N, C-alpha and C positions, 0 to 999 in steps of 0.2 A: 588238849583237840579241837572241841568246839570251837575253839575263834581261832581254828585253822581252814575252818569253810565257814565259818558266818562271814558271807560278802553282804558291800553292805549296797543299804536297798541303792543309791541314786547310782550303780553301775547295770542295772535295772535287767540285771543278772540270776541266777542261782549260777551256783561251784559245778555243774552238768550245763546249763547255758550258754557259760562263756565257753565249759570248753568243744562244744559245739558249735559255736563263733569260730571261735579259734580258728578249727577244722574248717569247717568254710573258708572264710580266709584265709586261708596259709593252701588250701590241694585246689581250689578251681581256679588258683592263678595258673599253679603250677598243670591241668592239666588242661587249658586254654595257651597254652606257651608252647605242648608237648601238640598239639593239633595243630598248633603254627610252622613252630619246627620244621615237623613232617613232608612238608610242602616246599618248604626253604630249602634243606639236604636234600629234597632228590633233586633239584637241581641246581645246589653244588655240585652233588655226584654229576648231573650231566653234560654241564659246562666248571669244569673244575676252575675256572681265570672268575670265575666268581665268589668262588670261597675264599678266601683272603678278605675281600671291605666287607660278605656280610662279619666274619667275620669280627674284623675290625667294629663296623658298628654296632656290636654287641656288643663289643667289648666296652666302648664311647660309655653306650647307655645303663649301662651295669659299676663304670665310672661314676654318674653322676647319683648324688645326697638322696636318699629317701624322700625327705623332707623340701629338698626342689622341688621334685616329681608332686610333693604333695604342691607345693604353692603351684601351680605351673595347674596343677588339678584343680582345686577348690573349687575355683573361679565354673567351672563347670558339671562338674560332679555336684560340689558341697560336701560337706563333715559324713562323705556315707561311704556304707564299706567298699563302693567301685574304684575313691578315690585312691585305698589302698592297693586293695588287686590291683588295680592295674599295674605297676610298681613291677609289680610280683611277679605278674608273668613276665614282661619286659626281662624282667631280668633270670629270673631260668632259661630264658633261650644263649644264653655266653656258656650253660653249661651244655644243655641239650641239642643243637646247633653241631659242636662238634663233636657229641656220644654219638649222633643218627650216621651223622656222614664218617666218621671213622667206626661202626660198626657197617655199614655198607658196601665201605672200601674194600673190609675183611674177605668181604664174598669175593671165592674162585672164581677165577676168573672159565674158568670148565662146567661150573654149575651155569653160572651167567651165559653162557654160550649152552647150552644142552637147552637152558627154561626158552630160547629167539630160535630156537630147532623148532623144540619145541608150536611155536606160535605163538609166546607169550610176549606182548609186546610191552611198549614203557610202562607203562602204568601199572598190569597185574603183573608182570615182575620186579615192580619193585617194592608191591603189597605182599604179593603170593612167595617169594623167593629171597630178594633182599632184605624185609622188614624181619621177618621170624629167623632169619639165618642170625639178623644184628644184635639178636632178641637179651642177649647178658649186654651190650651196650648200649641198650639204649635205658634198661636198667636200669644201668651203673650212673649213668647219668640222672634217670630218675629218683634217684638214691638222694643223689647231691642234691639237685634242686630242690625235694621238699624239706628237707634238713632247713635246707635254705630259710624255704620260703615258711615255715614252722613257726623261726628263734626273730624272723623278719615282721611277722606278721602283729610283735608286743609294739612296733615304730605307730601304730596304728593310736594310740591314747594318744600321741599329741594332737588330735586336731578332733577331740571330742570326742573319747571314748572308746574308739573305733580301733579298737590293741586286740581286743579280747582278753584273755588270760594276761597283757600286759598293763593291761587298765588297772591288777590288780599291786600292780609296783604304784604309779602313785599314789593308788589311797594306801596303800602302808605309812607314807608319806603322809600325807595330806593326816592321814587318822592316828598318827603313828602306831601302827601295827608293825613289827615285821615278820605277823609269819604270815603275813598278804605278801608277800615280797616271796619270802620262800615258799607259801605255795605256788604263785606262779615261777619261779624258775623247775619245782620241782616239776611239777606239776605240765611245762614248758618238755621238758625237755624228755619222759617218759613217755610225753606223745610223740618226740621225735623220731625213739627210738623200737614203738611199736610201732611206725608207719615206715621203718626200714624196714623190720624182720619181715613184713605183711609185703614187702618186696622182693623180698627175700623169697618169701615163700611162693611169691608167683612166676622166678625166673623159675625155679625148682619145677614151677607143675608148667610153663611155659615153654623148657626144656630139657626134654625127660629125655633125652640124649646127650646132655654132658655128664663128668663125670660127675660126685656129691660133687670131689672133693677140687673141682674146681672152679679158680674161682677167672670173670671177665679182664679185662684189661679198663679199671682204674677209669670213668673219668676224669678231664683233669679239670682240679678243681680253681677256682677264681679266688684270690686275695680276698683277703676276710674282707665285710663291711666298715670301712675305717675311716671309708675317706667323709669332708663332709665334719667331721669329730661328734657328737653326741647323735648328728644325723639318722645313723644305725649302731 
């Protein structure tokens, strides 16, 4: 069992260090994607004609293999974490934008009318009325985006040991140590499950008015990342 946690020194991280690196590379892009998706979704809510082209653009970006993104970005950002995180942030938009738009559109018109009558402007109505009510749908989108991002960080191993736990897959082949590959897969899966559980807990805390057995409408899941062969 000791070999399971015996990380090769050329990876420059311990097992715990790889976990921290993996979470950083996975969660920062999701947070950045959420910050970008919130104003975009607000615009799509106010100008309905804008939603189809925005959704089409995010879908096109999602269809671009991560390896192609790396080739374009590496001249500007080098073999760094940023090269991995930028594509992951863009990929999250294809889940987060529809989740937020659908959640905001589900707010009853009479609720919006009441907020307007109380003097709420568009921004205040969006942040203090629509987003809290849309929280279950938004968190459902975050759950999908987070699980996807955690799994895709491993692709960074293709650009100079920037794949965090994914680097163990390359090390398993290099040193003929299959236990490292098992470590990578199991640890990545556990991280995804734990993050998902934390988001479920967050939904419960943010929406105390919802019955425990009520499930929010699931966000639309994108197609699996198989475009571009082994790129994802």
